[in-house]
N, C-alpha and C positions, 0 to 999 in steps of 0.2 A: 287957366289950363294946368297950372300946376296942382292946385289944390284938389283938381278931379283925379289928376294920378295919383296923389295920396289916397284919397279916398279909396278909390280903386284897391290899391295895394292893403289898405287896413281891411279892406274886406276879403281881400282874398285871403289874408294871412287868418282872419277870423274863421273862414272855412275851412281852413287847413287844421287849425286849431279843434274844430267840430269835427272834422273827419278823424283825426288822430284819437280823440275822445273815445267816437264810438267804436273806432277800430280796438282800442283798448280792452274796451269795456266788453266787446264782444270776443276778445282772445281770452279774456279770463273768465269768461261765462261758459263758453263752449269750449276751449282749448287748457283753461288752465284750473279746471275741477280737482279737486283733490289736493290742492296746494294748503289747505288747512282744515280742522274738522268743522262740519257744518249738519246742521238737522235738515232732513228731508221731509219731515211731517210736521205737523203742528204741534203735537205732542213730544215730540223730540225722541220717542221711540226710536226711529230709524235714522241713522247718521252715516255720514262718509268720515274716513280720516285720510290725512296725507300721504303719499306716496312715499315721503321719506320717513315716518314713523313706521311705516310698514315695512320699508327695507330695514330698519335699525332694529326692530322688535319683530321677530319671526313669529307668526301664529301657528299652532296647531288644533285639530278639530277631533272632536270625539262625537258618538252618536247614540243615541238612547239606546239603553241595551236591556234585555230581559233575562233575569239570573234566577237560578234557582238558589234560595237562600237558608243559610243554616238555621234551624229550629231552636227559638230561643225560650227559655221557660224563665218567667219572673215569679219569683217566690218570697214571701216573707220569711226573716230568718232574725236570728238573734246572735249576738256577738259573745264569745265566751274567751276563756283562758286557752293558751297552749297548754294543752295538761303536760306538754314535755319540758316545759318552761316555766312552771309554777310552784311553789314549796308553802306547806303550813307550817309554819315554827313555832316550836313551845318548849318547855324544859325538860329535860331528860329524867329528872329526880323531881322529889317534892322539896317544895322550899315557898319561899315569900318573897315577892318581887320589892328589891330596893330602889330600882331606877330603871326608866326607860329613855332611851337615847335618840330616839327616830319619832318621827312623824309620818303620818299619811299623806302620802303624795312624794314621799321623799325617795332619791335613788341610793340605794346601797350597792357596793361590791360584796362578792364572796367572801365568807370568812369576817365581815364586819360585826362587832358586838352591837345588838340593837337591845338588848336589856340586861339586867344583873339580878340574881336572887341571892337569899342566902337559904342554905339548907343544912339541916341537921344530918339528914340520911348521908348526904356526901361526904359530912364531916366524919361518919363512922366507917365511911370506905377509905377515906384517906387515912385515917388511924391504922385500920386494918394494913393498909399498903406499905406506912412508915415502919409497923412494927415486923412485919415479915422482912423488909428490906434490912433491918438492923439484925433480925436473928441470921439473916443469910449471911451476913458480914461476919458473925461471929462463928456460925457452923464452918464459913469457907478456912477461917484462920485453922479451925479443928481439923478439918479435912486434908489441910496441906499438913499440919504435923504429923496427923496419923500416917500419911502418905511417906513421910520423911522416916519416922520410926520403923514403919514396914519394911522400907528398903533398906534400913540399916539392921532389920532383923532384931528390932528391940520388942516390937509388938508382933501380933498375930495377922494372919491375913482376915479373920473374922472381924476382929477390932476395925481394921482399916475399911474394910466393906460397910459395915454398922456406920461408921463415921462418913462415908461418903453417901451412902442412903439416906441418912439426916437431912446432909445437904442438899441432895437432889429434891427432897421432899419440900424444903421450905423455898427452895428455889421455884417450884411449881405454884406454891401457894401464893410467891410474890408476885409471878407473872399473872396470875389469874386476878390477882389485886388490882394490877395495872391495867389490864383490858377492862376492868369494872370500871376504872377512872374514865378510860379513853370511851365507853360506851355511855358514862354520863356526860361526856361533852368537853372533857378537858384536852387540851392539845399537848404538844411535845414539850414547848416553853412551860406551861402551867404544870404540869408534872415535875419538870425541874425547878421550878421555883419550889414545889412541896416538898421536893427533896432537899431544899435549901433551908426551910423551915418556915416557908408562907403559905398559909393555908388557903385555898380557894373556896373552902364551904362559906366561908364568911361573904365572899364577894363573887359568884360564880357567873363567867359572861354566858349569854345565850347570844348564838352567832347563826347569822344567815347562810344558808347551805348553798346558795344561788347569788347572781347578781341579777338586781332588778328593781322595781319600785314597790314602795311599801303600800299596798292596795287596802289593808284591813288591819287594826290593831284592837285586840282586846284588852291588852295589859294596863293594869292600873297599879301604881305604887303601893305597897302593903296587902295586895292581892294574894291569896294561899293559891298556890297552883299546884297540878300533879302532872303526871307523864302523859295523862290522855287530854289535856289544854291545848288547844291550838291560838297561840295570843297572836300571833301575826301572819298575814299572807305576804309573801313575796312573790313578784311576778315579773317575767320579762315581756312587755306588752310591745316590742319590735314586729312580733308576729304572734296575729291571732287567729283562732278559728270561727266559723261562723256555721252555725247547724240548721238546716233546713230540712222540711220534710217534702218529699216528691210523691204524688200519686203513681200507683203502680202501673197505670196506662203510660207515664212517661220515662218510666226506667230504663228502657231499652234506649233511649237516645242520652243518658248520661253513662260517662265513663271517667274513670280514674284519669286525671290530667286535664279534663276539660277545661277550658277559660272559663270565667264568669265576671261580671261586671257588679260592685257592690256600691250601692246609694244609703247613706244613712237618712232614714224618715226624716223629712223636714229640713235636709242640707241642700242647700243651692251648688255646693261645690263641685268640681268633677267627679266622675265614679272612681274607686279604686279597681284593681285589677287581681283577681284572685283565683286560685286554683283549686279544683276538686281532688281533695286528698284521701277521701273516704267514700264508698258508697255502701250502704247497710245491706246485711245479708238478709235480714227477717221483715215481713212485711206487718205491719199491725192489723191483726182480724178484724178490728171495728172502723177503724179510720181509711183501711187500705193503702198506708203510705207506707214509703222508707224514709230512713233518716240517710240525709247525706250531708259531709261536711267541707267547708271551703276552708283553704288556708290563706290569708291576705298578709302582706307586710303593711306595718302600721310605723313606718318610719316617722310622719309628721304628727303622730298621734291624733289621729281624726276620729279613730274608733274607740269605744270604751267597753268592758266586759259588761254583758247585761242591756246593751243599746240594740234597739231594732233596727232592722235594715232590709231595704228591697235587693234582693240578689237576681241578676239576670244570666242564667247558665247557657252557654251556647252546646248544642248538643250536635247529634248527626245531621247530613245533609238530607234535605228532603226534595224529592226531586219531581213531586207534583204539583200541576199547574197552580193550584190553589195558593201554594207557598213561593210562588213566582212574583217577583217585583221589577218595576221599571226602573232603572237605577242609572245615575251619571256619576262621575269621580268628585268627591267633594270639594276639589279645586276649581271646579268650575262655578261655583256658587258664591254670590256675592251679597253682603248686607247692604242695603241702600236705603234709608230714611224707614228702617224699623221690617222691612220686605225683603223676601228672597229674589234675586235677580241671576239671569245668566243672559250671555250674548250669543247670537247667532250670526254666523255668516250667510249672507244672503247670495244667491247666484250673480248679482250684477256687481258685485264687489264691495255693497254697504254692509253696515251691521245692523241689528236690532237687539234693543234691551227688552227682555221679557221676565216679566213677575210670574213666579212658578211656586207651587204648594208642593211643600215636602212630605215626607212621610217616616219612616225609620232610616237611622243610621246603622252600618253595616262595615264598620271597620273604615276603608277609605272610601265607601260607595255611600249614596244617599237616595233611598226612594223619592221619586217624582210623581206625584198623585193628579198634577194638572199644568198646564201652560206650556208645555212643549211637545211637539208631534214626532213620530217616529221619521228618521230621514233627515231632520233638521240638522245641521252643521254647527254643534254647539263648540265654542271657543274654551280652549282648556289653558294652554301655555299662551300665555299675551292677554290673557283677561283681564288683569290686573291693570294692563296700560288702557286697555277699553273703558275700564271703570274711570279711570283717572280723566280721560278723554270725555266721555259723558256727562261726567259730573261739572265739565264746562261751558256746556250747552247751556 
């Protein structure tokens, strides 16, 4: 009898455990949905996330938009110096090169000596200056003495005036010689050294008139040079020009100040920002093109004069439907295994991961060519959370 009671109790307990398990399973299945991220389809493209995640990470949605996009012109171009910041450096006097102090690619500051020459012509000009200076000192003494004698009525006014005229004449001659020295490249310190007896004609420095990089060097030690020879090119490469040719029909959309993007041919780096700084006033009668010029900052040295580039110039707004595109914000798009995806919020509270095709990029907007329909709620804010949950499936 006791054994029958024990068996009955065990059977009742087993039934209660079974009922409890069934109730728990049913509750979690039908009432506990959303407690964790769960795929709703075999390919995992549709899924749900927990209420807690949705509460802690608010989501915002956007919809596919049709925008009239700015017309863009893609043009081949060539990089050149900024002509306001480039200098051809040479000797101002005939002579022969003694030393060269710089190499191509070297950065130099304004006033730096980059070569030295020996010049007979400069020696003649220096000698003329020193002679005029010595004569001026002697005539000054004479003029001061003549003035003193005239004031004491020892000499006539005519004698004093003649002495003063000689002094002024030689003074003008000395000033002319000094100007000639300055025109030949001597600075104040070098002229002072000359007055102290040190001739510069034996070692005249050629100095750069601007700060920049030595991009070309033609100077060779022992080379005979004259004032027409360009021995060095020094350029500030932090700002460069890009020269483009635009067809006449496209000129109406190009204006001073228009933005542009520049990509060096063969480069995989990001584009550089540029600005239209000049639009040509003349149309080539044969090619029917006009020249335009972009100005671009080259702080990282990615561009070099003579380099070929592709430039995309942003022009006027185009209102025609031909130039309209369906776009979404770039922040909605995520790379997953090399493909572009967006996340769509469905009407039942679930989410779908959709692979899309992309067209052109316009600032913060991206053209969508396939994969999403008008009216679908595309998640923007919070889409990174959805990506993270999707990758867990």
